[in-house]
N, C-alpha and C positions, 0 to 999 in steps of 0.2 A: 503494499500498498504505501510505503513511504518513497520507494522509489518511482511511483508514478508523478510525483510533484517533485521530486529531487532532479530529475531529468530536465522539465521546461525549465525549473528554476535555474539551471544549471548554463543551460542555452539562451536564456534570459541576459544573464550576467554575461557570456563572453560574447554577445552580439553586442551589448553596449559599449563593450572595452572596445571592439573593432569600428564601431561608427565612429567618424571623426566629431569631435567635440567644435561647437559653434558658439564659440565663446562672445563673437562679436553682437554689441547692442544694435539692432536693425534701426531703432530711432536713433541713434547717433550717424550712422552710416549714412542714412538717408539726409540726416541734417548737414553731415559735413558735404555728400554730393551736391547738395543744392545749395548752399550757402558759402563753401568753404572756411566756414568756422565750426569749431568743435572742441574747446577749451574741454579739457579733463574727460572726454568722451573715452567709455571703452569701447574700443575698433580691436580687441586681442583677435589676431586670426583671421581680422578683415581683408578682404580679395580687393586690392586697391590697383592690381597690375593696371598699367598704361593710363593710371588718373591724372589728370588735368588738373592739379592742384596749388595751380601758381598761386602765390602767396596767402596761402590757406594758413589761419588762425589753429594750431595743433598742439597749445602750450598745454602740458602736462596729462597729455592724451596717452593713452596704455594701447601700444600700438605692440606688444608683445607676439612673435609671431606671424605680422604682417605680413602679406604678398605687396611689396610694393615696387615690383617687377616695369624697367621702364617708366616709375611715376614722373612726373612732372612737376619739382617741389621749388620750382624756383623763387625766391623771395620767401618761402615758406619759414612761419615761424615755430619750431619743434623744441622751445625752451621747455627742459622739464620733463620731456617726452620720455616714459619708458617703450624703446624700439629694442630690446633687448630679444635675437635670434629674428629679427626680422631681415626679410629678404628685399633689400635693397638694390638690387643686380641690374646697371644700365640706369639707375635714376639719374634724374637732373638737378641739383642742388646748389647750383650757383646762388648767391647772397640768402641764402638761407640761414637759420638761426639753428645751432643742437646743442646752445649752452646749458651745461647740467644735464643732458639727455644721458640714458642710461642707452649703450651701444654694444653692450656685452654679447659677442658672437653674434653683430649686425654685419650682414654680408652686404659691402657694398663692390662687388665685384663688377668692371669695369664703369662705375660711376663716375660723374663729371662731379667735382666738388671746388668750386672757384670762389674764393673770397666767401667762404662759409665759417662760421663762429662756431667754437667747439669749445669753449672756456669750462672748464670744469667738468667736462663730460667724462664718462667712465667708457674706456674704451677695450679692454680686454677680450681677448680673444676676438677684436675686429677684423674682418678678413677686407684688403683692400686690395685683392690681386689686379691688376692693369687699370684699377681707379687712375684718371685724372685728378690730380690734387693741386691746388695752385693756390699761395694766399690765405692757406686754411691750415690752423695747428694740430690738424690731424697728419699722422705720417706712419710708418713701421714700429720706431723705437717710440712713439707716443706722441703727446703735445710737450 
């Protein structure tokens, strides 16, 4: 009798762990895409690939694990944002602010960062392969 309940419960747990977690707040995502302003928003694991976020206000936003592949973040303010584990491969970050941002494990492969501010940013394990960096205090050795 107990086995009859154990198997469906076990399968339910396995399916729950197999499904990807959707942590992004859909209201915050819609707000960002509509207004380009989303301070302190929950955008964890958001798919923002190829998004045009020019001048976006993302101060204090939680972008952990977000996909920002080829995103245009020119002039964006990401001060205090949490970008740990985010993918910014090919992203354009000219004149952006990453001041006090958490960039632990962030992937900036082939990103363009000209005159991007990064004072006080945490950059441990940041990936900078083939990134174009000029006038920005981020380098292989850190700021």
